[in-house]
N, C-alpha and C positions, 0 to 999 in steps of 0.2 A: 753829626758835627765832624768833619773830617780832622783828625785827630796826628800827630807825630809825638813817638815819645821816642825819647833820646836817655840811655843809660849806658857808663861804662862800666857797669859788674855785671851784666847778663850772662855773658861769657866770661866770669870772672871766677878764680878759684873759690872751691866751696867755702862761703863764709854767711853772716846773717845780712851783709846787703844784697848778696848774690839771692837771696831767699825773698827777701824784699822786690828787689828788682824782679824777677820774674811775679811776684803778686801781684804788683804796679801794672804791670802790661797784661794779667788775667783779669786785672779790675776795668782796665780803660776797656779790656775787648765785652766785658759785657756791659757797661754803660751803653759802648757806642756799637756797632756793629763790626767785628771782625775787619770785613773789608775795606771799614775804611780807619783803620789805625795803621800808621806807616811804623813800622819801627830802625831805629840807626842804632848799630850798635857800635860804641867807641872802645876797640879790646886794647887800646896802645901799639906798639911796634908790628905787629903780628896778629894776623889777622887766625882765628879760629881754625882748627883743620874741620872742623864741624861747625854748621851753622844749621838755624831752622831757617826752613825755604822760604823765601820773600822779604828777609832779614838784610839789610843795610847795614855794610861793615863798613867802617870809615877809620885809616888805621892812621895812627901819630907820630911821632919821632920814631926816626931811625935808627937812631943810638942816643947815649946819653949824653954827647956832647951836644946834638941837636936840641933834645930836652932842655938843656940846663938854657942854651942861650935864647929857647922858646922862653923861658920863666923869667930871664932878666930881661924880655918885652914887654910881660904882663901877660902872656899865653898861657893856659894852665895847662897840669898833665892830660894827656891822650887827646889835645884836642889845636891843632894848630893855625894858623888862616886860612892854609887849602881847604883843609876839612870844613872849619866853617863857612869859604864860600859855597862849598859842593852842599850843604847842610842850606844854607840860604837859597839857592836854584833850585833841591831839592821840594821848599815851601811851596815857590814860585808855583813849580809844573805842578805838584799836586794840590795845590790854593788850600793849605792847611787855615785852620781855623783854629784849634787849640793847640798847645805846642807843651808836655809834660815834660820836664827834664829832672831825671832821678839823680841829682846833684847839686851841690849848691856852689860848685865850683869852677861854673862857663859863664860867670857875671859878664866878659867879654862878646860871647853867643849873645846872651838874652840882650842886652843893648843895641846887637848889631840888628836883631830881631825886631824890636821895638821901634826902632829907629824906621827902619824898612817899610816895617809892616807895622802900622799902628791900631789897626784896628784887630789885631789877632791878640787871642787872649794866651798869655805866659806863664806860667805855675812852674815851681820848683819845689825838690823834698830837701830837705835837710834833714841828711843822717845826723849831724851834729853840728855844732857850729863851729865852725874852722876859726874863726873869729877866737875864740877859745883855745880849740881842739887843737889848731894848725901852728898856731902863736906858742904854747907848749913844746912842740916837737920841734919849732923852730931852732929855740933854746936850748933845746936838750942835743941838736942835730950837730954831725958835724960842716964844714962849712962848704963844702960843696954840694948839699942839700939845701941848704939856708934859701935859694932862690925859688927852688920848687914850694915851698911852705908858704913864701911871701907869696908867691901867685897865685895860689889858694885864698889866703886873705884877700888880695886884691879883688881876684874874683867874684867871688863872696860878696863883698861890700856893693859890688855892679848889682850882683843878683837882686839882693836887697833892696836897692834903689830902683830897676826897671821891671823889677817880676809884680805880675798883676795880684798872683796866689802864691804865699811862701807859705809852704805845709812845713811846720818843727813836729816835732814828735811826741812833744809833752812838755808838763808844766818848767822845769827843770831848763829844758832850751828854750821855749819861748821865751823866759827870764833873761837869758844870754843873750838872745836874739834882740829882746826890749835894750838890754845894758848897752849892747855896742852899736845898736841900728838906731835907737831914740825914737822906734814904734812898735807897736804888737804884729804879730804875724797876723795873716787872716787865719789861717787853718790848723787846728793841732788833729796830725794824721799819726796815731801811734804804730806800731807795729802791729801785724797783722799777717794773717796766712789762712791757707784753705786747707785744712786737715781732716778726715772725716772722723767722726766717732772710734775707736778701736774697737775692735773685735770682741777683747777680751775685760769683758768690765767689771765683772764683779770678783774675783778671785782674791782671796785674802791670804797672807804667809802663813805656811802652816811651822809649828813648832819645832820640827828638824831641820829649817830650811833657815839660808844664812841671810841677813838682812841686805839686800843686793842694793849698793848706791852705783848711780851711773853720772859720769859727764861725760856732755856731747857739743862737742866745738871744734873748730879749725884749729890749725897752727899758727894761731894770731897772738899776738906776743904777750898781752892779757891773760888769752887763755895759760896760757902754755906755762906762764909765773904764776897764777892763781892756783892751780889743780897741782902745779910742784910744789908750793907753798904748804899748800893742804896732807900731800901724801908724805913730806918729811916731818910735821907739825901735827896731824894729826891723827892718821893711820895706826901710828907706832904706838897712841894711845888706847885703841880701841880692840877690841876683845877678835877673837877665832870665828866667831859667829858675825864677822860683817866683812864685806868682798864690794870691791870697786871696780865698774870698769870705767876704763878713758878711751873714749872715741870719737875720732872725726878726721878730715882729710888733713895728712902730714903730721897727724900725731902720734906716729909710731915713731919718729925721733925721740920721744921721751924711753924709749924703749933699751937705748943705751944709760940713762937712771939708773939702769938695776934696783929697781922697786922691788919690794918683797912679793911675796908668792900670792897675798888674796890681795893684790892688783894687778889688775888685765887691762893689758895695753895693746889697743888697735888703731887702726888708721882707718883711712877710708869704707863706709861699710854699704853695702847696696841696700839693706833695707832697716831704714834709723825705727821705721814703726816697732819692728821685732824688739830691738831693746830698749825700747821706751818702754811697750807692753810687759816685759819681763822685770822693767826696774823696780825696786821699792819707793826708791824718794829719788830724786834730781839735785844734783849740788849744782850753783853757780857760786863758788870762791871769788868772784870779780873784783879788784880793791881800784882800778883805774879803768881811763878810758873814759868817752860821752854817749850821746844817743840814748839807745835805749838797747839791753841785751834779747836776742832772739829766743836764744835758749827759754827764757824764760816763760813767753808766750806758748811756745813750740809744745815746753811739759805741762804747760794748764793745758793744753789741745787735749793729753793722753790722761788728762784728769789725775794727775802725779801730788803727791805731797813733793814739797820745796824745801832746800835749805839754802840760802843763799844771803848774801851781803847785800850791806845798804843800797852799796853802788848797782848792784842788780836789778833791786827793786824799782830802781829811779822808772818813773812813767807806770807801776804797775800799783802803786803803795794806794793811790786814792779812788784806785778802781775793785780793791780786795775790802768785803766787811771787817769790823772788827771783831764777830764772834768765828770769823774764819782762822784769824792769827793762833799762833803755839796748838794748832788741828791739822792744817791741811798746809800751811804756810808760815815760816821760822825764819829769824834772822839771826845772823851772826856773822862777825866781825874775827873775833879772833879764836884761837884755838879753843880756849877753856869754853867757848860757846858752842862750836861746832863739837866737844866731844859731849857736852852733858847733854844737849839735844840728841845725839844720835845712841847715846846710849839709854835714853828714857826710849827711843825708839824700841829699842833691841827688846829692851823689859816687857813692852806691851805689843810686840810685833803679831802679835795672831789679831788682833783690831786692826790691823791695819790693811788698808784694801790699795790694790794695785788701777782699781779705776775708780774716781770719788764723783760724782756728778758735779756736786758742788761748785767745783773747781774748773771744768770742762761749763757749766754755765756760764762763768764768768768769762771764759774765753771766748766764747761765742757773743755776748754782750758788748768786749768791750775790743777784741783782737784776732776777729773773724773776717772772711772776704767781704758776709754780708752788711756789716759796720760798714768797712772801707769804703763800698760800693754807695751808701747813702752817703758818704762825709763827703766825697769824690763831687758827686751829682751835686750835692746843696752848694759845694762852693761854689761851681762854675752856675749855679741858677742864683744864688746870689750876688755874684759880681756882676752877671748881666745886669739884674735888675736894681745895680746900684747900692744892693742893700749891706748889711754890719755883717760879717763871718766870724765873731770871736765867738 
Protein backbone atom coordinates (compact mmCIF):
# COMPACT_ATOMS: atom_id res chain seq x y z
CA UNK A 1 0.00 0.00 0.00
CA UNK A 2 1.56 3.30 -1.10
CA UNK A 3 1.73 5.42 2.04
CA UNK A 4 2.31 9.08 2.81
CA UNK A 5 3.60 10.03 6.25
CA UNK A 6 3.27 13.71 7.23
CA UNK A 7 4.90 15.03 10.41
CA UNK A 8 5.82 18.36 11.95
CA UNK A 9 7.91 16.72 14.70
CA UNK A 10 10.54 14.63 12.89
CA UNK A 11 13.12 17.46 12.84
CA UNK A 12 11.77 19.16 15.96
CA UNK A 13 13.89 19.76 19.06
CA UNK A 14 14.38 16.70 21.27
CA UNK A 15 11.04 15.90 22.85
CA UNK A 16 8.58 13.10 23.46
CA UNK A 17 6.70 14.13 20.32
CA UNK A 18 9.88 13.75 18.25
CA UNK A 19 10.49 10.28 19.71
CA UNK A 20 6.95 9.31 18.74
CA UNK A 21 7.21 10.82 15.25
CA UNK A 22 10.27 8.73 14.48
CA UNK A 23 8.68 5.64 16.00
CA UNK A 24 5.60 6.10 13.81
CA UNK A 25 7.70 6.32 10.67
CA UNK A 26 9.72 3.22 11.62
CA UNK A 27 6.49 1.31 12.18
CA UNK A 28 5.06 2.34 8.81
CA UNK A 29 8.33 1.27 7.15
CA UNK A 30 7.99 -2.12 8.85
CA UNK A 31 4.31 -2.62 8.01
CA UNK A 32 4.76 -1.55 4.41
CA UNK A 33 7.84 -1.73 2.24
CA UNK A 34 10.04 1.27 3.03
CA UNK A 35 10.26 2.17 -0.65
CA UNK A 36 6.47 2.60 -0.63
CA UNK A 37 6.49 5.14 2.22
CA UNK A 38 6.79 8.79 1.18
CA UNK A 39 7.79 11.20 3.98
CA UNK A 40 6.84 14.86 4.18
CA UNK A 41 8.33 16.88 7.04
CA UNK A 42 6.86 20.24 8.04
CA UNK A 43 9.69 22.05 9.87
CA UNK A 44 8.10 25.49 10.04
CA UNK A 45 9.80 28.62 8.67
CA UNK A 46 13.20 27.10 7.90
CA UNK A 47 14.22 23.75 6.49
CA UNK A 48 16.59 21.82 8.81
CA UNK A 49 20.28 21.92 7.89
CA UNK A 50 20.46 18.14 7.63
CA UNK A 51 17.62 15.85 6.55
CA UNK A 52 17.24 12.17 5.81
CA UNK A 53 17.81 11.38 2.14
CA UNK A 54 14.48 11.10 0.34
CA UNK A 55 12.46 13.14 2.84
CA UNK A 56 10.46 15.99 1.36
CA UNK A 57 10.46 19.15 3.46
CA UNK A 58 7.75 21.77 3.03
CA UNK A 59 8.46 24.98 4.91
CA UNK A 60 5.66 27.12 6.27
CA UNK A 61 5.26 30.78 7.15
CA UNK A 62 8.37 32.92 6.70
CA UNK A 63 7.72 35.21 9.65
CA UNK A 64 5.43 35.70 12.63
CA UNK A 65 3.19 38.17 10.79
CA UNK A 66 2.51 35.65 8.01
CA UNK A 67 1.83 32.99 10.64
CA UNK A 68 -0.59 35.28 12.46
CA UNK A 69 -2.48 36.11 9.28
CA UNK A 70 -2.55 32.47 8.20
CA UNK A 71 -4.03 31.41 11.53
CA UNK A 72 -6.66 34.16 11.28
CA UNK A 73 -7.63 32.58 7.95
CA UNK A 74 -7.95 29.17 9.61
CA UNK A 75 -4.65 27.60 8.57
CA UNK A 76 -2.66 25.85 11.24
CA UNK A 77 0.96 26.32 12.20
CA UNK A 78 3.59 24.91 9.82
CA UNK A 79 1.22 24.51 6.87
CA UNK A 80 -0.21 27.22 4.64
CA UNK A 81 -2.22 27.03 1.41
CA UNK A 82 0.89 26.71 -0.76
CA UNK A 83 2.09 23.73 1.31
CA UNK A 84 -1.31 22.07 1.09
CA UNK A 85 -1.38 22.37 -2.69
CA UNK A 86 2.06 20.79 -2.89
CA UNK A 87 0.97 17.88 -0.71
CA UNK A 88 -2.10 17.29 -2.88
CA UNK A 89 0.17 17.21 -5.93
CA UNK A 90 2.50 14.68 -4.29
CA UNK A 91 -0.47 12.45 -3.40
CA UNK A 92 -1.60 12.51 -7.02
CA UNK A 93 1.83 11.88 -8.55
CA UNK A 94 2.80 9.14 -6.08
CA UNK A 95 -0.63 7.44 -6.28
CA UNK A 96 -0.94 7.42 -2.49
CA UNK A 97 -3.45 5.00 -0.93
CA UNK A 98 -2.94 5.67 2.79
CA UNK A 99 -2.06 8.93 4.57
CA UNK A 100 -0.83 8.99 8.19
CA UNK A 101 -0.69 12.50 9.63
CA UNK A 102 1.31 12.73 12.85
CA UNK A 103 -0.75 15.52 14.42
CA UNK A 104 -4.40 16.46 14.77
CA UNK A 105 -3.96 20.14 13.84
CA UNK A 106 -4.03 19.82 10.04
CA UNK A 107 -7.78 19.44 9.53
CA UNK A 108 -7.97 21.74 6.51
CA UNK A 109 -5.52 19.40 4.78
CA UNK A 110 -7.48 16.31 5.85
CA UNK A 111 -10.69 17.81 4.45
CA UNK A 112 -8.98 18.75 1.19
CA UNK A 113 -7.55 15.23 0.77
CA UNK A 114 -10.88 13.49 1.45
CA UNK A 115 -12.79 15.83 -0.88
CA UNK A 116 -10.26 15.36 -3.69
CA UNK A 117 -9.46 11.66 -3.12
CA UNK A 118 -12.38 10.06 -1.24
CA UNK A 119 -10.96 6.56 -1.78
CA UNK A 120 -7.74 7.33 0.15
CA UNK A 121 -7.61 6.21 3.79
CA UNK A 122 -6.58 9.10 6.03
CA UNK A 123 -5.44 8.56 9.62
CA UNK A 124 -4.41 11.13 12.20
CA UNK A 125 -2.55 10.72 15.46
CA UNK A 126 -3.57 12.88 18.43
CA UNK A 127 -0.60 13.66 20.68
CA UNK A 128 -3.30 15.16 22.90
CA UNK A 129 -6.78 16.57 22.32
CA UNK A 130 -6.28 20.19 21.29
CA UNK A 131 -9.94 21.04 21.88
CA UNK A 132 -9.00 20.77 25.56
CA UNK A 133 -5.29 21.61 25.73
CA UNK A 134 -5.11 24.42 23.15
CA UNK A 135 -8.19 25.98 24.72
CA UNK A 136 -6.28 26.19 28.01
CA UNK A 137 -3.24 27.60 26.22
CA UNK A 138 -5.41 30.17 24.48
CA UNK A 139 -6.91 31.30 27.76
CA UNK A 140 -3.49 31.85 29.33
CA UNK A 141 -1.74 33.31 26.26
CA UNK A 142 -1.08 36.86 25.18
CA UNK A 143 -3.42 38.41 22.66
CA UNK A 144 -1.16 37.92 19.61
CA UNK A 145 -0.94 34.14 20.22
CA UNK A 146 -4.66 33.48 20.62
CA UNK A 147 -5.30 33.05 16.83
CA UNK A 148 -2.63 30.32 16.73
CA UNK A 149 -4.39 28.25 19.36
CA UNK A 150 -7.80 28.97 17.87
CA UNK A 151 -6.56 27.68 14.50
CA UNK A 152 -5.39 24.48 16.20
CA UNK A 153 -8.83 24.01 17.74
CA UNK A 154 -10.65 24.66 14.44
CA UNK A 155 -8.34 22.36 12.51
CA UNK A 156 -8.66 19.52 14.98
CA UNK A 157 -12.43 19.70 14.68
CA UNK A 158 -12.07 19.17 10.91
CA UNK A 159 -9.63 16.31 11.52
CA UNK A 160 -12.12 14.53 13.77
CA UNK A 161 -14.86 15.08 11.19
CA UNK A 162 -13.06 13.95 8.04
CA UNK A 163 -10.41 11.43 9.17
CA UNK A 164 -11.16 7.76 8.60
CA UNK A 165 -9.00 6.59 11.53
CA UNK A 166 -8.44 8.79 14.57
CA UNK A 167 -5.66 7.46 16.83
CA UNK A 168 -5.85 8.71 20.43
CA UNK A 169 -3.24 7.97 23.07
CA UNK A 170 -5.17 6.50 25.96
CA UNK A 171 -8.47 6.27 27.81
CA UNK A 172 -8.34 9.86 29.09
CA UNK A 173 -7.66 11.28 25.64
CA UNK A 174 -10.39 9.08 24.13
CA UNK A 175 -12.87 10.42 26.68
CA UNK A 176 -11.85 13.99 25.83
CA UNK A 177 -12.22 13.20 22.12
CA UNK A 178 -15.71 11.83 22.71
CA UNK A 179 -16.65 14.79 24.92
CA UNK A 180 -15.76 17.34 22.25
CA UNK A 181 -16.63 15.45 19.07
CA UNK A 182 -19.60 13.33 20.20
CA UNK A 183 -18.18 10.10 18.83
CA UNK A 184 -15.59 7.55 19.84
CA UNK A 185 -12.13 7.59 18.27
CA UNK A 186 -11.47 4.56 16.10
CA UNK A 187 -8.30 3.34 17.86
CA UNK A 188 -6.10 3.96 20.88
CA UNK A 189 -2.39 3.95 20.02
CA UNK A 190 -0.27 4.60 23.08
CA UNK A 191 3.20 6.03 23.38
CA UNK A 192 5.68 3.40 22.18
CA UNK A 193 9.29 3.07 21.10
CA UNK A 194 11.92 0.60 20.00
CA UNK A 195 14.53 0.21 22.75
CA UNK A 196 16.57 -2.99 23.02
CA UNK A 197 17.03 -4.66 26.39
CA UNK A 198 19.76 -2.86 28.34
CA UNK A 199 23.13 -4.56 28.60
CA UNK A 200 23.39 -4.12 32.38
CA UNK A 201 20.44 -6.17 33.51
CA UNK A 202 21.07 -7.48 37.02
CA UNK A 203 23.36 -5.15 39.00
CA UNK A 204 21.93 -4.00 42.32
CA UNK A 205 23.00 -1.13 44.55
CA UNK A 206 25.90 -1.55 46.94
CA UNK A 207 25.73 -0.36 50.56
CA UNK A 208 28.34 2.38 50.02
CA UNK A 209 26.67 3.80 46.90
CA UNK A 210 24.29 6.73 46.76
CA UNK A 211 20.74 6.21 45.55
CA UNK A 212 20.86 7.68 42.04
CA UNK A 213 17.72 9.49 40.90
CA UNK A 214 17.26 10.50 37.26
CA UNK A 215 15.02 13.02 35.55
CA UNK A 216 15.32 12.91 31.76
CA UNK A 217 13.41 15.26 29.45
CA UNK A 218 13.76 18.30 27.23
CA UNK A 219 13.30 21.92 28.33
CA UNK A 220 9.52 21.77 27.91
CA UNK A 221 7.81 24.08 30.41
CA UNK A 222 5.99 21.33 32.40
CA UNK A 223 9.31 19.44 32.66
CA UNK A 224 11.18 22.49 33.95
CA UNK A 225 8.45 23.42 36.38
CA UNK A 226 8.12 19.87 37.68
CA UNK A 227 11.77 19.13 38.33
CA UNK A 228 12.45 22.63 39.68
CA UNK A 229 9.63 22.07 42.17
CA UNK A 230 11.18 18.71 43.12
CA UNK A 231 14.64 20.16 43.70
CA UNK A 232 13.32 23.01 45.83
CA UNK A 233 10.74 21.06 47.86
CA UNK A 234 12.04 17.49 48.07
CA UNK A 235 15.84 17.41 47.71
CA UNK A 236 16.54 19.56 50.83
CA UNK A 237 14.68 16.95 52.90
CA UNK A 238 16.72 13.99 51.64
CA UNK A 239 20.01 12.76 53.05
CA UNK A 240 23.48 13.02 51.56
CA UNK A 241 23.15 9.44 50.27
CA UNK A 242 20.78 10.57 47.49
CA UNK A 243 21.94 12.09 44.19
CA UNK A 244 19.82 13.53 41.38
CA UNK A 245 20.83 13.88 37.72
CA UNK A 246 18.76 16.13 35.44
CA UNK A 247 19.39 15.77 31.72
CA UNK A 248 17.81 16.59 28.37
CA UNK A 249 18.12 19.06 25.55
CA UNK A 250 18.02 22.61 26.88
CA UNK A 251 17.93 21.58 30.52
CA UNK A 252 21.37 23.07 31.08
CA UNK A 253 19.53 26.38 31.48
CA UNK A 254 18.55 25.15 34.96
CA UNK A 255 22.22 25.45 36.00
CA UNK A 256 21.59 29.12 36.71
CA UNK A 257 19.29 28.10 39.58
CA UNK A 258 22.28 27.24 41.77
CA UNK A 259 21.02 23.84 42.84
CA UNK A 260 22.82 21.99 45.69
CA UNK A 261 25.90 19.86 45.04
CA UNK A 262 23.96 16.58 45.01
CA UNK A 263 21.98 17.78 41.97
CA UNK A 264 23.83 17.35 38.66
CA UNK A 265 22.38 19.32 35.74
CA UNK A 266 23.29 18.27 32.20
CA UNK A 267 21.99 19.30 28.82
CA UNK A 268 21.64 17.09 25.78
CA UNK A 269 23.49 13.78 26.13
CA UNK A 270 24.74 11.59 23.31
CA UNK A 271 23.79 8.32 24.99
CA UNK A 272 20.64 8.45 27.14
CA UNK A 273 20.89 4.68 27.55
CA UNK A 274 23.99 5.09 29.73
CA UNK A 275 22.16 7.50 32.03
CA UNK A 276 19.19 5.16 32.34
CA UNK A 277 21.29 2.07 32.93
CA UNK A 278 23.24 3.74 35.73
CA UNK A 279 20.17 5.21 37.45
CA UNK A 280 18.45 3.45 40.35
CA UNK A 281 15.15 5.31 40.20
CA UNK A 282 13.53 7.49 37.51
CA UNK A 283 11.41 10.49 38.49
CA UNK A 284 8.51 12.12 36.68
CA UNK A 285 7.08 14.89 38.89
CA UNK A 286 4.94 16.38 36.10
CA UNK A 287 1.69 18.03 37.12
CA UNK A 288 0.36 19.58 33.89
CA UNK A 289 -0.05 18.96 30.18
CA UNK A 290 -1.91 16.33 28.19
CA UNK A 291 -1.33 13.12 26.27
CA UNK A 292 1.18 10.65 27.71
CA UNK A 293 4.63 11.19 29.17
CA UNK A 294 7.15 9.42 26.94
CA UNK A 295 9.73 9.31 29.74
CA UNK A 296 7.58 6.76 31.62
CA UNK A 297 7.55 4.26 28.74
CA UNK A 298 11.25 4.93 28.19
CA UNK A 299 11.93 4.16 31.86
CA UNK A 300 9.95 0.93 31.58
CA UNK A 301 12.08 -0.09 28.61
CA UNK A 302 15.13 0.10 30.87
CA UNK A 303 13.37 -1.88 33.61
CA UNK A 304 13.47 1.00 36.08
CA UNK A 305 11.71 1.70 39.35
CA UNK A 306 9.60 4.82 38.76
CA UNK A 307 8.27 7.50 41.10
CA UNK A 308 5.79 9.71 39.28
CA UNK A 309 2.74 11.92 39.63
CA UNK A 310 -0.82 10.93 38.76
CA UNK A 311 -0.49 13.03 35.59
CA UNK A 312 2.62 11.12 34.52
CA UNK A 313 0.86 7.77 34.87
CA UNK A 314 -2.00 8.70 32.52
CA UNK A 315 -2.14 5.96 29.88
CA UNK A 316 -0.07 3.57 32.01
CA UNK A 317 -2.25 2.89 35.07
CA UNK A 318 -4.47 0.35 33.35
CA UNK A 319 -1.54 -1.83 32.24
CA UNK A 320 0.38 -2.02 35.52
CA UNK A 321 -0.51 -5.07 37.66
CA UNK A 322 -1.79 -4.28 41.15
CA UNK A 323 1.05 -6.19 42.78
CA UNK A 324 3.67 -4.02 41.03
CA UNK A 325 2.52 -0.81 42.74
CA UNK A 326 4.72 0.25 45.66
CA UNK A 327 7.31 -2.22 44.46
CA UNK A 328 8.36 -1.02 41.00
CA UNK A 329 5.91 1.84 40.49
CA UNK A 330 5.22 4.56 43.07
CA UNK A 331 2.75 7.45 42.91
CA UNK A 332 3.66 10.76 44.53
CA UNK A 333 1.99 14.13 44.10
CA UNK A 334 3.17 16.17 47.09
CA UNK A 335 6.58 16.65 48.67
CA UNK A 336 5.86 14.44 51.71
CA UNK A 337 5.00 11.50 49.46
CA UNK A 338 8.23 11.84 47.45
CA UNK A 339 10.31 12.16 50.60
CA UNK A 340 8.73 9.13 52.27
CA UNK A 341 9.09 6.89 49.20
CA UNK A 342 12.70 7.86 48.52
CA UNK A 343 13.72 7.43 52.15
CA UNK A 344 12.10 3.98 52.13
CA UNK A 345 14.10 3.07 49.03
CA UNK A 346 17.31 4.34 50.62
CA UNK A 347 16.72 2.10 53.61
CA UNK A 348 16.29 -0.96 51.41
CA UNK A 349 18.61 0.06 48.60
CA UNK A 350 20.59 -3.19 48.58
CA UNK A 351 17.38 -4.92 47.50
CA UNK A 352 16.91 -2.57 44.53
CA UNK A 353 17.90 -3.77 41.09
CA UNK A 354 18.80 -1.37 38.32
CA UNK A 355 17.04 -3.64 35.85
CA UNK A 356 13.71 -5.29 36.65
CA UNK A 357 12.48 -7.73 33.96
CA UNK A 358 8.91 -7.46 35.26
CA UNK A 359 8.87 -3.77 34.32
CA UNK A 360 10.43 -4.47 30.93
CA UNK A 361 7.73 -7.07 30.18
CA UNK A 362 4.99 -4.43 30.56
CA UNK A 363 6.87 -2.21 28.10
CA UNK A 364 7.16 -5.01 25.54
CA UNK A 365 3.47 -5.88 25.71
CA UNK A 366 1.96 -2.40 25.66
CA UNK A 367 4.54 0.22 24.60
CA UNK A 368 6.91 -1.45 22.12
CA UNK A 369 7.16 -1.25 18.35
CA UNK A 370 5.76 -4.78 17.94
CA UNK A 371 2.62 -3.67 19.82
CA UNK A 372 2.29 -0.67 17.48
CA UNK A 373 2.72 -2.69 14.29
CA UNK A 374 -0.17 -4.89 15.31
CA UNK A 375 -2.39 -1.96 16.36
CA UNK A 376 -1.88 0.07 13.17
CA UNK A 377 -2.15 -2.94 10.85
CA UNK A 378 -5.37 -4.06 12.51
CA UNK A 379 -6.85 -0.55 12.32
CA UNK A 380 -6.27 -0.38 8.58
CA UNK A 381 -7.57 -3.90 8.03
CA UNK A 382 -10.72 -3.22 10.06
CA UNK A 383 -11.37 0.02 8.21
CA UNK A 384 -11.03 -1.71 4.84
CA UNK A 385 -13.36 -4.49 6.01
CA UNK A 386 -15.82 -2.01 7.46
CA UNK A 387 -15.42 -3.40 10.96
CA UNK A 388 -15.37 -1.82 14.37
CA UNK A 389 -11.99 -0.77 15.74
CA UNK A 390 -12.71 -0.02 19.37
